[in-house]
C-alpha positions as CSV (number, residue, x, y, z in Angstrom):
1,X,107.6,31.5,26.1
2,X,109.4,34.6,25.1
3,X,109.6,37.5,27.6
4,X,109.4,39.8,24.6
5,X,106.0,38.2,23.7
6,X,104.8,38.5,27.3
7,X,106.6,41.5,28.9
8,X,104.2,41.9,31.8
9,X,104.6,38.3,33.0
10,X,106.8,38.4,36.1
11,X,106.2,34.9,37.4
12,X,106.1,31.9,35.0
13,X,105.5,28.4,36.4
14,X,105.0,24.9,34.9
15,X,102.1,22.6,35.5
16,X,102.7,20.3,38.5
17,X,101.7,16.6,38.6
18,X,101.2,14.4,41.5
19,X,103.1,11.0,41.7
20,X,100.0,9.3,40.3
21,X,100.2,11.3,37.1
22,X,97.1,13.5,37.9
23,X,97.4,17.2,38.2
24,X,98.4,18.9,41.4
25,X,98.3,22.4,40.0
26,X,97.8,24.4,36.9
27,X,98.2,27.5,39.0
28,X,95.2,28.8,40.8
29,X,92.4,31.2,41.3
30,X,92.1,33.4,44.3
31,X,88.7,34.5,45.7
32,X,89.8,37.7,47.5
33,X,86.7,38.5,49.6
34,X,87.0,35.2,51.4
35,X,90.8,34.8,51.0
36,X,90.4,31.4,49.4
37,X,92.9,30.0,46.9
38,X,91.8,27.2,44.7
39,X,94.3,25.0,42.8
40,X,93.2,24.7,39.1
41,X,93.0,21.1,37.9
42,X,93.7,19.4,41.2
43,X,93.2,15.6,40.9
44,X,92.3,15.8,37.2
45,X,93.9,14.3,34.1
46,X,95.9,16.9,32.2
47,X,94.9,18.2,28.8
48,X,96.8,21.0,27.1
49,X,94.4,23.3,25.3
50,X,95.0,23.2,21.5
51,X,97.7,25.8,20.8
52,X,97.7,26.9,24.4
53,X,101.0,27.9,25.7
54,X,100.3,30.5,28.4
55,X,97.5,30.5,30.9
56,X,97.2,33.6,33.1
57,X,96.5,32.8,36.7
58,X,96.0,34.5,40.0
59,X,98.7,32.6,41.8
60,X,101.4,30.0,41.2
61,X,102.4,27.3,43.7
62,X,105.7,27.9,45.4
63,X,107.2,24.6,44.3
64,X,108.9,26.0,41.2
65,X,108.8,29.0,38.9
66,X,110.8,31.6,37.2
67,X,110.5,35.3,38.3
68,X,111.9,38.4,36.6
69,X,114.6,39.9,38.7
70,X,112.9,43.4,38.5
71,X,109.7,41.9,40.0
72,X,111.6,40.1,42.8
73,X,113.4,43.4,43.7
74,X,110.1,45.3,43.7
75,X,108.0,42.9,45.7
76,X,110.6,41.1,47.7
77,X,110.9,37.4,48.5
78,X,108.5,35.1,50.4
79,X,107.2,36.6,53.6
80,X,108.7,34.6,56.5
81,X,105.6,35.2,58.6
82,X,104.1,32.3,56.6
83,X,106.8,29.8,57.5
84,X,106.3,27.0,58.1
85,X,103.3,25.5,56.4
86,X,101.8,27.7,53.9
87,X,100.4,30.5,51.9
88,X,103.7,32.2,51.3
89,X,103.3,31.5,47.6
90,X,99.8,32.9,47.6
91,X,100.9,36.0,49.4
92,X,103.9,36.4,47.1
93,X,101.7,36.0,44.0
94,X,99.2,38.6,45.4
95,X,102.0,41.1,46.0
96,X,103.3,40.5,42.4
97,X,99.9,41.1,41.0
98,X,99.4,44.2,43.2
99,X,102.6,45.6,41.7
100,X,101.1,45.4,38.3
101,X,102.7,42.2,37.0
102,X,101.0,39.1,35.6
103,X,101.5,35.4,36.6
104,X,101.2,32.6,34.1
105,X,101.5,28.9,33.6
106,X,103.4,27.5,30.6
107,X,101.0,24.8,29.5
108,X,103.8,23.0,27.6
109,X,106.0,22.5,30.7
110,X,105.4,20.1,33.6
111,X,107.1,18.7,36.6
112,X,106.2,16.1,39.2
113,X,105.9,17.0,42.9
114,X,107.3,14.0,44.8
115,X,105.7,14.5,48.2
116,X,102.1,14.9,49.4
117,X,101.0,18.4,49.9
118,X,98.0,17.7,52.2
119,X,100.1,17.5,55.4
120,X,97.9,19.8,57.5
121,X,95.8,17.1,59.1
122,X,98.7,15.0,60.3
123,X,98.9,16.5,63.8
124,X,97.5,19.4,65.9
125,X,100.5,21.7,65.4
126,X,100.4,21.5,61.6
127,X,96.6,22.0,61.5
128,X,97.0,25.0,63.8
129,X,99.7,26.5,61.7
130,X,98.1,26.1,58.3
131,X,94.8,27.5,59.7
132,X,96.5,30.4,61.4
133,X,98.4,31.2,58.1
134,X,95.0,31.4,56.3
135,X,93.9,34.0,58.8
136,X,97.2,35.9,58.4
137,X,96.7,35.9,54.6
138,X,93.2,37.4,55.0
139,X,94.4,40.0,57.4
140,X,97.3,41.0,55.2
141,X,95.3,41.4,52.0
142,X,91.7,42.3,52.9
143,X,90.3,45.6,54.1
144,X,89.0,45.5,57.7
145,X,85.4,45.5,56.5
146,X,86.0,42.6,54.0
147,X,87.8,40.7,56.8
148,X,84.9,40.9,59.2
149,X,81.9,40.9,56.8
150,X,83.1,38.3,54.2
151,X,86.1,36.4,55.4
152,X,85.2,35.6,59.0
153,X,81.7,34.2,58.3
154,X,83.2,32.0,55.5
155,X,86.1,31.0,57.7
156,X,83.9,30.0,60.7
157,X,81.6,28.0,58.6
158,X,84.1,26.3,56.2
159,X,87.3,26.3,58.1
160,X,86.1,25.9,61.7
161,X,82.6,24.3,61.9
162,X,82.9,21.9,59.0
163,X,86.4,20.9,59.9
164,X,85.4,20.2,63.5
165,X,82.4,18.2,62.2
166,X,84.8,16.2,60.0
167,X,87.2,15.6,62.9
168,X,84.3,14.5,65.2
169,X,83.2,12.0,62.6
170,X,86.7,10.7,62.2
171,X,87.1,10.7,66.0
172,X,90.2,12.8,65.8
173,X,89.5,14.6,69.1
174,X,93.1,15.9,69.5
175,X,92.8,18.2,66.5
176,X,89.6,20.0,67.5
177,X,91.3,22.3,70.1
178,X,93.6,23.6,67.4
179,X,90.7,24.6,65.2
180,X,89.0,26.3,68.1
181,X,92.2,28.2,69.1
182,X,92.6,29.7,65.6
183,X,88.9,30.6,65.5
184,X,89.4,32.6,68.7
185,X,92.6,34.3,67.4
186,X,90.8,35.2,64.1
187,X,88.2,37.1,66.1
188,X,90.3,38.7,68.8
189,X,94.0,38.9,67.9
190,X,95.3,42.1,66.6
191,X,97.3,42.2,63.3
């Protein structure tokens, strides 16, 4: 895709496949009021739209992409607060968009991601970190009222209660305290 044809695109990424040939990502949509990123196409077979070359998206995964140097200088690099385990690419994409740039997927280019990305349920420390980073993303990009009125109710229902229920059903007792710890921090910890 020509930068002359799409001058406002600052971040251009390919489609990403899983090892099994199904899509991992065609970029994603971000639902701001609940700070919820959704990967487009996850687990589906790929189909390039007829004549489709560029698809504008809310965020690109951090695995691979091309960024215009001017955009990188303006918004900076990944925020190290999100290291390790997540949401640095979502945060970066949101900052790129807030600076007035666009993000796109080139539908004609694809790579394969060799490792599994759903590592967050492997152990208590990883579950804690990925859940904590979700809260950090919301605090960083939402107004205080949106954080308390929209994000927190969603977070407690979807990311705390439902996760705890799933862990109970799986008898993975050791992960439950991590979810509860992040829930307390989401309510009471200062930015």
